[in-house]
DRENLO-612120 format. One record per residue: residue in three letters; residue number from 1; y, z, x of N, C-alpha, C in turn. Coordinates in steps of 0.2 Angstrom, whole numbers. Layout:
N
REC  domi  lolo    nc2    nc3    nc1   cac2   cac3   cac1    cc2    cc3    cc1
REC   ALA   NUM      Y      Z      X      Y      Z      X      Y      Z      X
...
//
This chain:
251
REC  domi  lolo    nc2    nc3    nc1   cac2   cac3   cac1    cc2    cc3    cc1
REC   UNK     1      7    -81    -46     11    -85    -50      9    -92    -50
REC   UNK     2      4    -93    -50      0    -99    -52      1   -101    -60
REC   UNK     3      3    -96    -64      3    -96    -72     10    -99    -73
REC   UNK     4     14    -99    -68     22   -101    -69     22   -105    -64
REC   UNK     5     19   -107    -57     22   -112    -51     20   -119    -55
REC   UNK     6     24   -124    -52     21   -131    -54     16   -133    -46
REC   UNK     7     10   -128    -46      5   -129    -41     -3   -136    -44
REC   UNK     8     -3   -136    -39    -12   -140    -42    -19   -137    -45
REC   UNK     9    -16   -130    -43    -23   -124    -47    -19   -125    -55
REC   UNK    10    -13   -125    -55    -10   -123    -62    -12   -130    -67
REC   UNK    11    -10   -135    -64    -10   -145    -65    -20   -143    -68
REC   UNK    12    -23   -141    -63    -27   -141    -65    -33   -137    -72
REC   UNK    13    -29   -134    -73    -32   -130    -78    -28   -132    -82
REC   UNK    14    -21   -135    -84    -19   -138    -89    -22   -144    -92
REC   UNK    15    -25   -148    -87    -29   -154    -88    -36   -152    -91
REC   UNK    16    -39   -146    -88    -43   -145    -90    -45   -143    -98
REC   UNK    17    -37   -139   -100    -37   -138   -107    -38   -144   -113
REC   UNK    18    -32   -148   -110    -36   -154   -113    -41   -159   -115
REC   UNK    19    -44   -156   -109    -54   -163   -109    -57   -156   -110
REC   UNK    20    -56   -150   -110    -63   -145   -115    -61   -147   -122
REC   UNK    21    -68   -146   -127    -68   -147   -133    -67   -141   -135
REC   UNK    22    -61   -143   -142    -55   -132   -144    -64   -129   -145
REC   UNK    23    -63   -122   -142    -69   -119   -143    -66   -115   -150
REC   UNK    24    -71   -110   -152    -70   -107   -159    -68   -101   -155
REC   UNK    25    -69    -98   -151    -67    -91   -148    -65    -92   -139
REC   UNK    26    -63    -88   -136    -63    -87   -130    -67    -79   -126
REC   UNK    27    -70    -80   -122    -74    -72   -121    -72    -73   -113
REC   UNK    28    -67    -71   -110    -66    -69   -103    -69    -62   -101
REC   UNK    29    -71    -59    -96    -74    -58    -90    -68    -56    -86
REC   UNK    30    -64    -49    -86    -59    -49    -82    -58    -44    -76
REC   UNK    31    -59    -45    -69    -59    -44    -63    -55    -37    -64
REC   UNK    32    -50    -35    -69    -44    -32    -70    -43    -26    -75
REC   UNK    33    -50    -26    -78    -52    -23    -82    -58    -18    -80
REC   UNK    34    -58    -13    -78    -65     -8    -75    -65     -3    -79
REC   UNK    35    -71      0    -79    -74      3    -86    -79      7    -82
REC   UNK    36    -82     12    -84    -88     14    -81    -93     16    -88
REC   UNK    37    -99     18    -87   -104     18    -90   -104     17    -99
REC   UNK    38    -98     11    -97    -98      6   -104    -95      0   -104
REC   UNK    39    -97     -5   -108    -92    -12   -108    -88     -8   -114
REC   UNK    40    -82    -12   -113    -75    -11   -116    -75    -19   -118
REC   UNK    41    -73    -20   -126    -70    -25   -127    -64    -24   -132
REC   UNK    42    -61    -28   -131    -52    -29   -132    -53    -31   -141
REC   UNK    43    -52    -26   -147    -54    -27   -152    -49    -24   -157
REC   UNK    44    -41    -25   -154    -34    -26   -160    -37    -33   -165
REC   UNK    45    -31    -32   -166    -31    -40   -172    -26    -44   -167
REC   UNK    46    -22    -41   -163    -17    -44   -161    -16    -40   -155
REC   UNK    47    -20    -39   -149    -19    -38   -142    -12    -38   -138
REC   UNK    48    -11    -34   -136     -4    -34   -132     -6    -38   -127
REC   UNK    49      2    -39   -122      0    -45   -115      1    -40   -113
REC   UNK    50     -3    -37   -105     -3    -32   -100      2    -36    -95
REC   UNK    51      5    -32    -90      8    -35    -84      7    -32    -79
REC   UNK    52      1    -32    -77     -1    -25    -72     -1    -28    -64
REC   UNK    53      6    -29    -64      6    -32    -57     15    -29    -56
REC   UNK    54     17    -31    -50     22    -29    -49     26    -33    -42
REC   UNK    55     32    -31    -42     37    -33    -36     35    -45    -38
REC   UNK    56     33    -44    -43     35    -51    -46     42    -53    -50
REC   UNK    57     45    -60    -50     50    -63    -53     51    -58    -62
REC   UNK    58     57    -58    -63     58    -56    -69     53    -62    -74
REC   UNK    59     52    -68    -71     52    -73    -78     41    -70    -81
REC   UNK    60     40    -69    -74     33    -67    -77     31    -61    -83
REC   UNK    61     35    -56    -82     35    -49    -85     39    -51    -93
REC   UNK    62     43    -55    -90     45    -61    -99     38    -63   -104
REC   UNK    63     31    -65   -101     27    -70   -102     24    -65   -106
REC   UNK    64     22    -66   -113     20    -63   -119     13    -70   -122
REC   UNK    65      8    -66   -122      3    -71   -123     -1    -71   -130
REC   UNK    66      3    -71   -135     -1    -68   -142     -8    -69   -146
REC   UNK    67    -10    -73   -143    -18    -75   -146    -23    -69   -148
REC   UNK    68    -23    -72   -154    -26    -67   -160    -32    -64   -154
REC   UNK    69    -36    -57   -159    -43    -56   -156    -46    -58   -161
REC   UNK    70    -54    -57   -159    -60    -60   -165    -64    -55   -166
REC   UNK    71    -65    -51   -172    -67    -46   -174    -76    -52   -173
REC   UNK    72    -76    -56   -176    -84    -59   -177    -86    -61   -169
REC   UNK    73    -82    -63   -163    -82    -62   -156    -85    -53   -154
REC   UNK    74    -83    -51   -157    -84    -43   -154    -89    -40   -156
REC   UNK    75    -91    -42   -162    -97    -41   -167   -104    -45   -163
REC   UNK    76   -102    -50   -161   -109    -55   -158   -109    -52   -152
REC   UNK    77   -105    -50   -146   -106    -47   -139   -109    -40   -139
REC   UNK    78   -107    -36   -144   -111    -30   -146   -116    -30   -148
REC   UNK    79   -118    -38   -154   -125    -36   -154   -131    -39   -148
REC   UNK    80   -127    -44   -144   -130    -45   -137   -133    -42   -134
REC   UNK    81   -127    -37   -133   -127    -33   -125   -129    -28   -127
REC   UNK    82   -134    -26   -133   -136    -17   -136   -129    -14   -139
REC   UNK    83   -126    -13   -141   -121    -12   -148   -121     -4   -145
REC   UNK    84   -124     -1   -139   -124      8   -139   -121      8   -131
REC   UNK    85   -120      2   -129   -116      3   -125   -109     -2   -125
REC   UNK    86   -107     -4   -129   -100     -6   -131    -96     -4   -134
REC   UNK    87    -90     -2   -130    -84      1   -135    -79     -3   -137
REC   UNK    88    -78     -2   -143    -73     -9   -146    -66     -3   -146
REC   UNK    89    -63     -6   -143    -57     -4   -138    -51     -6   -142
REC   UNK    90    -47     -3   -146    -41     -8   -152    -32     -2   -145
REC   UNK    91    -33     -1   -140    -29      0   -135    -27     -5   -130
REC   UNK    92    -31     -5   -129    -29    -11   -123    -28    -19   -124
REC   UNK    93    -24    -23   -121    -24    -29   -122    -24    -33   -117
REC   UNK    94    -24    -40   -116    -25    -46   -111    -20    -44   -106
REC   UNK    95    -22    -43   -101    -21    -42    -95    -20    -48    -88
REC   UNK    96    -16    -49    -85    -16    -55    -79    -21    -60    -78
REC   UNK    97    -26    -54    -81    -35    -60    -77    -36    -64    -82
REC   UNK    98    -33    -62    -88    -35    -65    -94    -30    -72    -97
REC   UNK    99    -24    -67    -96    -18    -74    -99    -19    -80    -93
REC   UNK   100    -16    -75    -86    -15    -80    -82    -20    -85    -80
REC   UNK   101    -24    -84    -83    -32    -91    -83    -29    -94    -88
REC   UNK   102    -30    -93    -94    -31    -96   -100    -24    -98   -104
REC   UNK   103    -17    -97   -101    -12    -98   -104    -10   -104   -104
REC   UNK   104    -13   -110    -96    -12   -115    -93    -14   -118    -96
REC   UNK   105    -23   -116   -101    -26   -122   -102    -25   -122   -111
REC   UNK   106    -24   -116   -114    -20   -118   -120    -13   -113   -122
REC   UNK   107     -7   -116   -122     -1   -114   -121      0   -113   -127
REC   UNK   108     -2   -113   -132     -1   -110   -138     -4   -107   -141
REC   UNK   109     -7   -100   -139     -9    -97   -140    -13    -95   -148
REC   UNK   110    -18   -101   -148    -19   -101   -155    -27   -101   -157
REC   UNK   111    -29   -101   -150    -39    -99   -149    -40    -93   -150
REC   UNK   112    -44    -88   -155    -45    -82   -155    -48    -80   -148
REC   UNK   113    -44    -76   -144    -49    -72   -137    -50    -65   -138
REC   UNK   114    -55    -64   -133    -59    -57   -132    -59    -57   -126
REC   UNK   115    -54    -50   -123    -57    -47   -115    -64    -43   -115
REC   UNK   116    -65    -45   -108    -73    -39   -110    -72    -35   -101
REC   UNK   117    -73    -31   -101    -71    -25    -98    -77    -26    -92
REC   UNK   118    -76    -23    -86    -82    -25    -80    -87    -16    -81
REC   UNK   119    -91    -16    -82    -93    -10    -81    -94     -7    -73
REC   UNK   120    -94     -3    -70    -93     -3    -63   -100      2    -62
REC   UNK   121   -103      5    -68   -107      9    -66   -113      3    -67
REC   UNK   122   -115     -4    -67   -119     -7    -66   -120    -11    -61
REC   UNK   123   -129    -14    -56   -127    -17    -51   -128    -25    -52
REC   UNK   124   -125    -29    -44   -123    -35    -47   -130    -40    -52
REC   UNK   125   -138    -37    -51   -142    -38    -53   -141    -39    -63
REC   UNK   126   -140    -34    -64   -137    -30    -71   -133    -34    -71
REC   UNK   127   -128    -37    -68   -122    -40    -73   -125    -46    -74
REC   UNK   128   -128    -50    -69   -129    -55    -71   -135    -57    -76
REC   UNK   129   -139    -50    -79   -143    -52    -84   -137    -51    -90
REC   UNK   130   -133    -46    -89   -129    -48    -95   -124    -52    -98
REC   UNK   131   -124    -60    -90   -120    -64    -94   -126    -69    -97
REC   UNK   132   -133    -65    -93   -139    -72    -96   -140    -68   -102
REC   UNK   133   -137    -64   -107   -138    -60   -113   -134    -64   -117
REC   UNK   134   -127    -66   -113   -123    -70   -115   -124    -76   -117
REC   UNK   135   -126    -79   -115   -128    -85   -114   -127    -90   -122
REC   UNK   136   -131    -88   -126   -130    -90   -132   -124    -92   -134
REC   UNK   137   -117    -87   -133   -113    -88   -137   -109    -96   -135
REC   UNK   138   -111    -96   -129   -110   -106   -127   -111   -110   -132
REC   UNK   139   -117   -109   -135   -120   -115   -141   -117   -112   -151
REC   UNK   140   -112   -108   -147   -109   -104   -155   -101   -107   -156
REC   UNK   141   -100   -110   -148    -93   -112   -148    -89   -108   -147
REC   UNK   142    -91   -102   -141    -88   -101   -138    -86   -102   -130
REC   UNK   143    -82   -102   -128    -78   -102   -121    -80    -96   -116
REC   UNK   144    -85    -97   -112    -86    -89   -108    -80    -90   -100
REC   UNK   145    -76    -87    -99    -72    -87    -93    -76    -81    -88
REC   UNK   146    -77    -83    -82    -77    -74    -77    -70    -77    -72
REC   UNK   147    -64    -73    -75    -57    -73    -73    -59    -67    -62
REC   UNK   148    -59    -72    -58    -60    -65    -53    -58    -73    -47
REC   UNK   149    -60    -72    -42    -58    -73    -36    -66    -71    -33
REC   UNK   150    -69    -80    -30    -73    -78    -23    -72    -76    -18
REC   UNK   151    -67    -75    -14    -64    -73     -9    -59    -68    -12
REC   UNK   152    -57    -62    -11    -51    -57    -11    -51    -51     -9
REC   UNK   153    -47    -52     -3    -46    -45      1    -39    -45      2
REC   UNK   154    -34    -42     -4    -28    -41     -3    -26    -36      5
REC   UNK   155    -31    -34      4    -28    -28     10    -25    -33     17
REC   UNK   156    -29    -38     20    -30    -44     23    -25    -49     22
REC   UNK   157    -23    -49     16    -20    -56     16    -12    -56     18
REC   UNK   158     -8    -52     18     -3    -52     21     -3    -57     29
REC   UNK   159     -9    -52     34     -8    -55     39    -15    -60     39
REC   UNK   160    -16    -65     36    -22    -68     37    -18    -75     33
REC   UNK   161    -13    -75     28     -7    -79     23     -7    -87     27
REC   UNK   162     -7    -91     23     -7    -97     27    -13    -98     34
REC   UNK   163    -19    -97     34    -24    -97     37    -29    -98     35
REC   UNK   164    -34   -101     37    -41   -103     36    -47    -99     39
REC   UNK   165    -48    -90     39    -50    -88     43    -59    -89     41
REC   UNK   166    -61    -88     49    -69    -90     48    -75    -87     41
REC   UNK   167    -73    -82     43    -78    -75     38    -74    -81     31
REC   UNK   168    -71    -81     30    -68    -83     21    -69    -90     20
REC   UNK   169    -70    -94     24    -71   -100     23    -79   -100     24
REC   UNK   170    -83    -97     28    -91    -98     28    -92    -93     23
REC   UNK   171    -91    -88     18    -93    -87     14    -92    -91      7
REC   UNK   172    -86    -94      6    -83    -98      2    -89   -102      1
REC   UNK   173    -92   -106      6    -95   -111      7   -102   -108      4
REC   UNK   174   -105   -101      7   -111   -101      5   -112    -99     -3
REC   UNK   175   -106    -96     -5   -107    -93    -12   -105   -103    -14
REC   UNK   176   -103   -103    -14   -102   -111    -18   -108   -116    -15
REC   UNK   177   -113   -115    -13   -119   -117    -12   -125   -116    -18
REC   UNK   178   -124   -109    -16   -129   -106    -20   -130   -105    -28
REC   UNK   179   -120   -107    -29   -120   -109    -35   -122   -115    -36
REC   UNK   180   -120   -120    -32   -125   -127    -35   -133   -125    -36
REC   UNK   181   -137   -120    -31   -143   -121    -32   -144   -116    -36
REC   UNK   182   -143   -115    -38   -143   -107    -43   -147   -102    -41
REC   UNK   183   -145   -101    -34   -148    -97    -31   -149    -90    -30
REC   UNK   184   -150    -84    -37   -145    -79    -40   -146    -73    -34
REC   UNK   185   -152    -75    -32   -154    -68    -25   -147    -70    -21
REC   UNK   186   -146    -76    -20   -141    -77    -16   -133    -74    -18
REC   UNK   187   -133    -73    -21   -126    -76    -25   -125    -65    -28
REC   UNK   188   -133    -62    -27   -132    -54    -31   -132    -48    -25
REC   UNK   189   -139    -52    -19   -139    -48    -14   -138    -47     -7
REC   UNK   190   -132    -43     -4   -129    -46      2   -133    -37      6
REC   UNK   191   -134    -40     14   -136    -36     18   -130    -31     20
REC   UNK   192   -132    -27     22   -125    -20     23   -125    -23     30
REC   UNK   193   -127    -29     33   -123    -32     42   -117    -37     40
REC   UNK   194   -117    -39     34   -116    -48     29   -109    -45     33
REC   UNK   195   -103    -47     38    -97    -44     38    -94    -51     34
REC   UNK   196    -94    -57     33    -92    -59     27    -91    -58     21
REC   UNK   197    -99    -53     18    -98    -53     12    -92    -47     11
REC   UNK   198    -95    -43     18    -91    -35     17    -83    -38     13
REC   UNK   199    -79    -43     18    -72    -44     21    -73    -46     14
REC   UNK   200    -73    -53     10    -72    -56      4    -71    -53     -3
REC   UNK   201    -80    -48     -2    -83    -46    -10    -78    -39    -11
REC   UNK   202    -79    -36     -6    -74    -32     -5    -75    -25     -8
REC   UNK   203    -70    -25    -13    -72    -18    -19    -78    -18    -27
REC   UNK   204    -78    -29    -24    -81    -33    -28    -77    -33    -34
REC   UNK   205    -74    -28    -38    -71    -33    -45    -68    -38    -45
REC   UNK   206    -67    -43    -43    -64    -47    -41    -70    -54    -40
REC   UNK   207    -76    -50    -39    -81    -55    -35    -88    -54    -44
REC   UNK   208    -86    -50    -46    -92    -49    -51    -90    -54    -58
REC   UNK   209    -84    -55    -62    -86    -60    -66    -89    -67    -63
REC   UNK   210    -90    -70    -57    -93    -74    -54   -100    -75    -59
REC   UNK   211   -103    -68    -56   -111    -66    -59   -112    -69    -66
REC   UNK   212   -108    -67    -73   -106    -69    -81   -107    -76    -79
REC   UNK   213   -104    -81    -76   -105    -87    -78   -110    -89    -76
REC   UNK   214   -112    -86    -68   -120    -90    -67   -125    -88    -71
REC   UNK   215   -124    -81    -72   -130    -79    -76   -130    -82    -84
REC   UNK   216   -125    -84    -87   -127    -87    -92   -128    -96    -92
REC   UNK   217   -129   -100    -87   -131   -104    -86   -137   -108    -91
REC   UNK   218   -137   -111    -92   -143   -117    -96   -146   -121    -93
REC   UNK   219   -152   -121    -93   -157   -126    -91   -153   -133    -93
REC   UNK   220   -153   -137    -88   -147   -143    -86   -144   -143    -87
REC   UNK   221   -139   -138    -86   -130   -139    -85   -128   -143    -76
REC   UNK   222   -125   -145    -77   -122   -146    -70   -115   -143    -67
REC   UNK   223   -115   -143    -61   -109   -138    -60   -104   -143    -55
REC   UNK   224    -97   -140    -57    -94   -144    -54    -87   -140    -51
REC   UNK   225    -85   -140    -44    -80   -135    -39    -73   -138    -40
REC   UNK   226    -70   -133    -44    -61   -139    -42    -56   -132    -38
REC   UNK   227    -51   -133    -40    -47   -128    -37    -48   -125    -29
REC   UNK   228    -54   -128    -26    -57   -125    -21    -50   -124    -13
REC   UNK   229    -47   -120    -14    -42   -119    -10    -44   -111     -9
REC   UNK   230    -39   -110     -1    -42   -103      3    -34   -103      6
REC   UNK   231    -31    -97      5    -23    -95      7    -29    -88     11
REC   UNK   232    -28    -87     17    -31    -83     19    -35    -79     18
REC   UNK   233    -34    -71     16    -42    -67     11    -38    -69      4
REC   UNK   234    -38    -75      0    -39    -76     -6    -40    -84     -6
REC   UNK   235    -45    -86    -13    -45    -90    -11    -46    -94    -20
REC   UNK   236    -42    -99    -24    -43   -100    -28    -50   -104    -30
REC   UNK   237    -55   -104    -27    -62   -107    -28    -61   -106    -38
REC   UNK   238    -63   -113    -38    -64   -113    -48    -72   -117    -50
REC   UNK   239    -74   -114    -52    -82   -115    -55    -81   -117    -63
REC   UNK   240    -83   -125    -64    -86   -127    -70    -95   -128    -71
REC   UNK   241    -96   -123    -77   -103   -125    -79   -105   -128    -84
REC   UNK   242   -108   -131    -84   -109   -136    -91   -108   -145    -89
REC   UNK   243   -101   -149    -95   -104   -154    -94    -97   -152    -88
REC   UNK   244    -99   -159    -84    -92   -159    -76    -90   -163    -77
REC   UNK   245    -93   -166    -82    -89   -176    -81    -80   -175    -83
REC   UNK   246    -79   -169    -88    -71   -168    -88    -68   -165    -84
REC   UNK   247    -72   -162    -78    -68   -159    -73    -61   -163    -71
REC   UNK   248    -53   -161    -71    -50   -167    -69    -51   -165    -60
REC   UNK   249    -45   -170    -60    -44   -172    -53    -37   -172    -52
REC   UNK   250    -35   -167    -47    -25   -164    -49    -25   -167    -42
REC   UNK   251    -18   -168    -42    -15   -169    -36    -11   -163    -34
//
């Protein structure tokens, strides 16, 4: 609902879009596109808008985000990640993990956009390594976005909505501290006895995109945390890696 609601989280994304240098293209690693044993990239010239949710207002289903694709970016990502493990997918489009985040920042849909899937056959450490492999894109004018949630447990959301569960607060704070310290072991290695991680990371698809952003961190990058809100078992905590001077302060 953030994409159509007048809330601080949306206003912060809108302000960030105005503050960011205009990117040559955008690459989104989305929690909502899971594949197995291969990395898929949207390869159509004009990928379709996917409404991958149900039970929401009609206005959400009417949203169309018509950003163009980018053959150049697809080829570049394939070269950086090993072309043999990349599938150029012309049937998939932009799910709400991409347009839900990008639309507030770039509402005119005039920046080329490519969505990348999460290969569930990989370990957390391997996702981090792929993020590192993608880092050169940042110096080629590409905005990298890892779209997910640090705390995401929909099974527990209804019973916890409007509260701040101790386990969710603890996990969120711990992860933010690890991001700032660039402690990649703390971000990718969780004990089987780590109850907070088990509840927050859950099935992991919403946590994994963070690993790409952290993996693409360059020497000298600073970290800024914004939209640091928690509603029960769902957090909106956002991280900017790079030039933190542009982070918006929105009430």
